[in-house]
C-alpha positions, 0 to 999 in steps of 0.5 A: 389235563385240568380241563378242556382247552378253549379254542380261539381262531383270530381272524387271518391277517394278510398284508400286501400281496396277501402275505401273512402279517404276523405283527398284526396277528400278534397284536390280537393274541392273549398272553395266556399259555397255549398252542399255536398252529401255522398253516400254509395256503392249502391249509396243510399244517406247517408247524405246531408249537406250545407257549407259556405266553402266546403273544411273546412266543409267536412274536419271536417269529416275526421280529428282526432277530436272525433265524435259521434258514429252515425257520425262515423257509417255514415263516415264508409259507405261512398263510394263516395261524390258529391258536388254542388257549390252555389253562397251564403250560403242562396242558399246552404240552399235552395238547401239542403232542396230541396235535403233532401226532394227529396233524403230522406238521411239515416242520415239527420233529416227530417220532415215527409211528411204532406199534410194536412196543412189547409189554407185559400184560396181566389180564383182568379176569377171575384167573389172570394170565401173564403174557407178552403183548404187542399192538393196540392195548385193547385187551382188558388188564394192566400193561407194564412197559414198554420194554426195549425188546422182546428179549427183556419181556421174555426174561421178565415173564420167566422171572414172574413164573418162577416167583409167582407161578401165574398161568400164561396159557390162552383162555381156550386152553385154560377152560378145557384142561382136565389135568395139570400141564407141564408148567405145573409139573416143573413148578412154574404154575399153580394150576388154577385150571384144575383148582389146585390153588384157591382164588384168594391165594392166586389173587395174592400172587397176582397182586405181588406180581403187580408190585414187582412189575411196578418196581416196588420190590422193597414194599413187596419184600416187606409184605412177604416178610410180614406174611411169613412171620404171621404164618410162623406165629400161627404154626403154619410152617408149610406156608411160612417155608413157601414165603421164605423161599419166595422172599429169598428168590426176590432178594436174589433178583434184587442183587443184580444191578444197582445204580449209586447203591440203590435199585434204579428206575431210569431211562438213559437217552443219547442223541446222535446226528449227521446232517438232518439224520438223527438217532435217539438211543434209549437204555432202560433200567427197571428195578435195577435190571438192565432191559437193554437198548432201543434205537429210534430214528425220528423224522427231523423235517430239516432240523439239525439241532440235537437238543431240539430233536431230543426235546421233541423225543422226550415230550412225544415218547413219554406222552405215550409211555409211562415215564420212569422216575428218572430220565438222564439225557446226554445234553441240555434241552429246553423246558425241563421244569415244564416237562418234569411237571407234565410227566409227573402229573401223568405218572402220578409221582415225581419225574426228574430229568437230569443232564449232569451226572456222575458215577454209574449214570455217567458210564451208562450215558457214555454207553448210550452215546456210543450205541447211538452213533453205531445205530445211526451209522447203520441207518445211514448205510441202509438209507444210502443203499435204499437211495441207490436202489431208488435211483436205479429204478428211476433209470430203469423205468425212465422216470423224471425223478426217483419214486416217492411212493410205490404201491404193490398189489398181490392176490392170494387164495387156495383153489379160489377159497378166501381170496384176499388182495393186498396193497403195500406202500413204500416211500423213500425210507422204505415200507410205510406199514401204517398204510398197508391195506387188505381187500377181501374179494367177493362176488367173483368166480373162484380162482379168477385172479383177473377179476380179483385184481380188477375189484381190488384196484377199483376199490383202492383208486375210486377213493381218489375220484370225486362224484363228478369224475374228477381227481380229488385235489388231496388224492394220494396216488403212487408214482409207481404201481407194481402188479404181481402178475403177467400181462392179464393183471397189468391189463386189468390195472390199466383198465381201472386207471383209464376208467377212473381217469387217473393219469400219471402213474407208472404201471409195471407188471412183475412176472416171474421167470420160468424157473421162478428164480429171483432175478429172472423176473420180467417187467411188463409195461403197458406199452408192451415193452418187456424189461429183464434187468437181471439179478444185479440190478439195484432197481430190480432188487427194490421191486423184489423187496416191495413185491415180496412184502406184498406177497407176505402181507397177502398170504398172511391175510388169506390164511387168517380169512381161510382159518376163520371160515374153517372155524365157523361151522356151517350149522351156524347158517341154518335157521333154527339151529342155536348153540344148544342144538348145534352142540347136541348135533356135534356131540351125537355124531362126534363132529361135523364129519359124522353129521355130514355122513348121516342121513336126514332120518338119523339127524331127526333122531337127535333130541330137539330136531324134528323131521323138517329141520333135519331135512334142512340140515341135510340139505345145507350140508350137501348143497341141496335146496329143501326139495332135494335138488342140487342148488350148486348147478343153478 
């Protein structure tokens, strides 16, 4: 963006009956480019849009031209509008994408949050490593991708190790190697861990790997050719032979797939729709290699126009991901010149968007269309099954309507150690992973599951109640609250909801049968009723799906917390013991076990440890106070 946008809030204009007067609002608008936001009476955002001319674009909503029913329904809910003036259309496009992501408007087509894109990571450190990366990009380094699937990433890493022999080991392994590992022995790593490669040569390999991952293999081959010839001229035939082999391998990699006779860097996109359900299929090529496909299922929020869905996908997807040089679409969309300009500015090079193609591109486009239809059919099948399970659950629990939000709590610990509570969330489409939560439980007797459940539920639901004890108007509450446990856990949940004054939640305990066999579960209701739907019940199958996800999420959190606790030496809690003394103690006694077996007199023999400090160490390791009494009995 060329600068910060200037935000303007023209006064809310209302007409008769407090209805929003769009024509009066338009009269005060600028003709500059910008972004507009439509808001409902409760201040929720209905729609975010961009405009090359704010006055003309907003006026189009309030003219006499016939509009789709979805648009008319949206206009009828407008209570006020806000605008942000920008300097350019490209700036407006970027701001629109940011606002759609942060505000989640009711009527915008939007991509579902997905943090699972796999990348190739080349770290920024003296001896960079190359690895697969998922999740937030908070590790310093360069990220190449995203790739449609992890298989394509692993294939790329395999090529990188064969060609450039970069390390892929974790830093903890790298720092503690005393001899080369198997990767070096099979010719896939130059063993920088033990100094078998110079820093300069390794840096050259890293730079060449970056060129290859950037899709600049032509520049890479030119560089390797020059270096090979220079090595031969100075009679360094060993280096020349190595570069010759590298050059041959690179050219062999290039001789795989070509589009129109040259190496391609493009994405092929096709959109399939049935009603308001959509699937956008992405087929990716980088440096001539087919990286495979990935199916996306955007939230259409009532739109049934494939061109609108595809345009929203291109705008939002490439606002987060680096676009290729060429994007091929299966249909025409609006604002192509604007999108090309904005994406080109973001990528620092020209980006082309094409819809009319021939030859190989046309064949790839046909392949993308067929795969989009197959993926959409599979999604609709799974959604139909999910809908059937939700309806069965409604009948099973006697709800007035199918549950739109289900939360499930579970407790996990090992003999009372590192207790963790999990909360998972499901909506009508399935799991909402971005809203999962874990609670580290503290201040209770080890193994007290009732107290752990009470603490977790209190921490979850007290956020829904204000200081005056009243339910907050924007509180997000589940329709069904599942508790993995028996009558005791259900009683704790009921007590928490009653104490906070939270009504209207269907509370269900999920107790395993005697044989702990799936399908034998008993559903416990607060009024004392017990239901045994049986394994064939779709409603119970939905409950099992949610319960099992909560169990998995709790166990994962518990294991992580337990491992962290075990990796933290108890010596770190002792005043006067720093890293140097801790290392001396562990080295002297061969580890924490040997130290714990030693007496205070033996500990005092370690350099830097006096008698008082030795007694304090002994007391801490054995649960005693400084005087020698057993503090665990207090």
